[in-house]
C-alpha positions in Angstrom: -51.3 10.8 -35.2 -47.7 11.2 -36.1 -45.6 8.8 -38.1 -43.5 8.0 -35.1 -46.5 7.1 -32.9 -47.7 4.9 -35.7 -44.3 3.1 -35.6 -44.6 2.7 -31.9 -48.1 1.2 -32.1 -46.9 -1.1 -35.0 -43.7 -2.4 -33.6 -44.6 -2.1 -29.8 -41.0 -2.4 -28.5 -38.5 0.4 -27.7 -35.0 -0.8 -26.9 -33.3 1.3 -24.2 -29.6 1.7 -24.5 -28.1 3.2 -21.3 -24.4 3.5 -20.6 -23.3 1.6 -23.7 -19.7 2.1 -24.7 -19.2 3.8 -28.0 -17.0 1.1 -29.6 -19.7 -1.5 -28.9 -22.7 0.6 -29.8 -23.0 0.1 -33.5 -22.6 -3.7 -33.3 -25.3 -3.7 -30.6 -27.7 -1.7 -32.7 -27.0 -4.0 -35.7 -27.7 -7.0 -33.5 -31.0 -5.5 -32.3 -32.1 -4.7 -35.9 -31.2 -8.2 -37.0 -33.6 -9.4 -34.3 -36.4 -7.3 -35.6 -36.2 -4.3 -33.2 -37.1 -1.0 -35.0 -37.2 1.7 -32.3 -34.1 2.4 -30.3 -33.6 4.9 -27.5 -30.1 6.1 -26.5 -30.3 7.7 -23.0 -28.9 11.2 -22.9 -26.9 10.4 -19.8 -24.8 7.9 -21.8 -21.3 9.2 -22.7 -21.4 10.5 -26.3 -25.1 10.0 -26.7 -25.7 12.9 -29.1 -22.9 11.7 -31.4 -24.3 8.1 -31.3 -27.8 9.3 -32.2 -26.4 11.3 -35.1 -24.3 8.4 -36.4 -27.1 5.9 -36.1 -29.5 8.2 -38.0 -27.0 8.2 -40.8 -26.1 4.5 -40.6 -29.4 2.9 -39.9 -31.8 5.6 -41.1 -33.7 3.4 -43.5 -34.1 0.5 -41.0 -34.5 2.1 -37.6 -36.1 4.9 -35.7 -33.6 6.5 -33.3 -34.7 8.4 -30.3 -33.3 9.9 -27.1 -34.1 8.8 -23.6 -33.7 10.5 -20.2 -34.6 13.8 -21.7 -35.3 15.5 -18.4 -35.3 19.2 -19.4 -35.4 21.6 -22.3 -31.6 21.8 -22.7 -31.3 18.1 -23.1 -34.2 18.1 -25.6 -32.4 20.7 -27.7 -29.2 18.6 -27.7 -31.2 15.5 -28.7 -33.2 17.2 -31.5 -30.0 18.8 -32.9 -28.4 15.3 -33.0 -31.4 14.1 -35.1 -33.5 12.2 -32.5 -36.8 11.2 -34.0 -38.5 10.8 -30.6 -37.8 12.0 -27.0 -38.6 9.9 -24.0 -38.4 11.1 -20.4 -38.7 9.6 -16.9 -40.6 12.8 -15.9 -43.2 15.2 -17.3 -41.9 18.6 -18.5 -44.3 20.6 -20.5 -41.5 22.7 -22.0 -40.0 19.5 -23.5 -43.3 18.6 -25.0 -43.8 22.0 -26.5 -40.3 22.0 -28.0 -40.8 18.6 -29.5 -44.1 19.7 -31.1 -42.5 22.8 -32.4 -39.8 20.7 -34.2 -42.0 17.9 -35.3 -40.5 15.4 -32.9 -42.7 13.0 -30.8 -42.3 13.3 -27.1 -43.4 10.5 -24.8 -43.0 11.8 -21.2 -42.7 9.8 -18.1 -45.8 9.7 -15.9 -47.1 7.7 -13.0 -50.5 9.2 -11.8 -53.7 9.7 -13.6 -53.2 13.5 -13.0 -49.8 13.4 -14.7 -51.2 11.4 -17.7 -54.0 14.0 -18.3 -51.5 16.9 -17.9 -49.2 15.3 -20.4 -52.0 14.8 -23.0 -53.2 18.4 -22.4 -49.7 19.6 -23.0 -49.6 17.8 -26.4 -48.0 14.5 -25.7 -49.2 11.8 -28.1 -48.3 8.9 -25.8 -47.0 8.6 -22.3 -44.4 6.4 -20.7 -45.8 4.7 -17.6 -42.9 4.4 -15.2 -41.6 2.7 -13.0 -43.7 -0.3 -14.1 -41.4 -2.7 -12.3 -42.7 -1.2 -9.0 -46.2 -0.3 -10.1 -47.1 -3.7 -11.6 -49.7 -4.6 -14.2 -52.6 -4.3 -11.9 -51.9 -0.6 -11.6 -51.9 -0.3 -15.4 -55.2 -2.2 -15.6 -56.8 0.1 -13.1 -55.9 3.4 -14.7 -57.0 2.0 -18.1 -60.6 2.1 -16.8 -60.9 5.9 -16.9 -58.1 6.6 -19.3 -58.8 4.3 -22.3 -57.6 6.4 -25.2 -54.1 7.4 -24.2 -51.3 5.4 -25.8 -49.2 4.0 -23.0 -45.6 2.8 -23.3 -45.0 0.6 -20.2 -41.4 0.7 -19.0 -39.8 -1.4 -16.3 -40.2 -5.0 -15.2 -41.0 -6.4 -18.6 -39.6 -9.8 -19.5 -40.4 -12.6 -21.9 -42.5 -14.4 -19.3 -44.8 -11.5 -18.6 -44.9 -9.4 -21.7 -48.3 -10.8 -22.8 -49.7 -9.7 -19.4 -48.5 -6.2 -20.0 -50.3 -5.9 -23.3 -53.3 -7.7 -21.9 -53.5 -5.1 -19.1 -53.6 -2.2 -21.6 -50.0 -1.4 -22.7 -49.6 -0.2 -26.3 -45.9 -0.7 -26.2 -43.0 -1.6 -23.9 -39.6 -0.1 -23.1 -36.9 -2.7 -22.7 -33.5 -2.1 -21.1 -31.2 -4.8 -19.8 -33.7 -7.6 -20.3 -33.2 -7.0 -24.0 -29.7 -5.4 -24.1 -27.7 -7.6 -21.7 -24.6 -5.5 -21.0 -22.5 -8.6 -20.2 -23.1 -9.9 -23.7 -22.3 -6.5 -25.1 -19.0 -6.3 -23.2 -18.1 -9.9 -24.3 -19.0 -9.1 -28.0 -21.8 -11.8 -28.0 -23.9 -9.9 -30.4 -25.6 -13.1 -31.7 -27.2 -13.6 -28.3 -28.6 -10.1 -28.4 -30.1 -10.8 -31.8 -31.6 -14.1 -30.5 -33.1 -12.2 -27.5 -34.5 -9.5 -29.7 -36.0 -12.1 -32.0 -37.7 -13.8 -29.0 -39.2 -10.5 -27.9 -40.4 -9.5 -31.4 -41.9 -12.9 -31.8 -43.7 -12.7 -28.5 -45.2 -9.4 -29.5 -46.2 -10.6 -33.0 -48.1 -13.5 -31.4 -50.2 -11.0 -29.5 -51.9 -10.1 -32.8 
């Protein structure tokens, strides 16, 4: 098990930052860190994503683990790894991306939906998978696939909120990906970073209470 997978299993939350403006990005990251978030994913379809990853690695290197999201193909994976991403997350399963990550010592958590895709991902060398879109699939789906697929670490992404996070973990998730429910873009635009810290703290507390 890699160090990064350990961190995912320990902290259980990945904050997803998509489309964040560069001049608000650092304050947002700081606000998340102050609320206890330790894993942050900048999606590669965000303007200036590679530069942000690089900057955050330097600036928050001791406190946070910075990864790249929406890594849909090998070219994107190369850009992300070059920028210093410590983990790669995709909405899709691309064996080339997994192989490239392994080659460079970077964890890859590909997007999967079906049991076949989960098994394919593990065979290709993925240490964990991102079950997506959970908002549409629902926790019952997660519970059902957990029957035959007990050992695979699953990051459930989509549809998670404070009122149902316990249900996600109770149904077999090992971690959750949180986008706008955690990083409220209105608050970011308005510079209300204290509210992002409060929301982050509420989520980290909810996860810590799960034991």
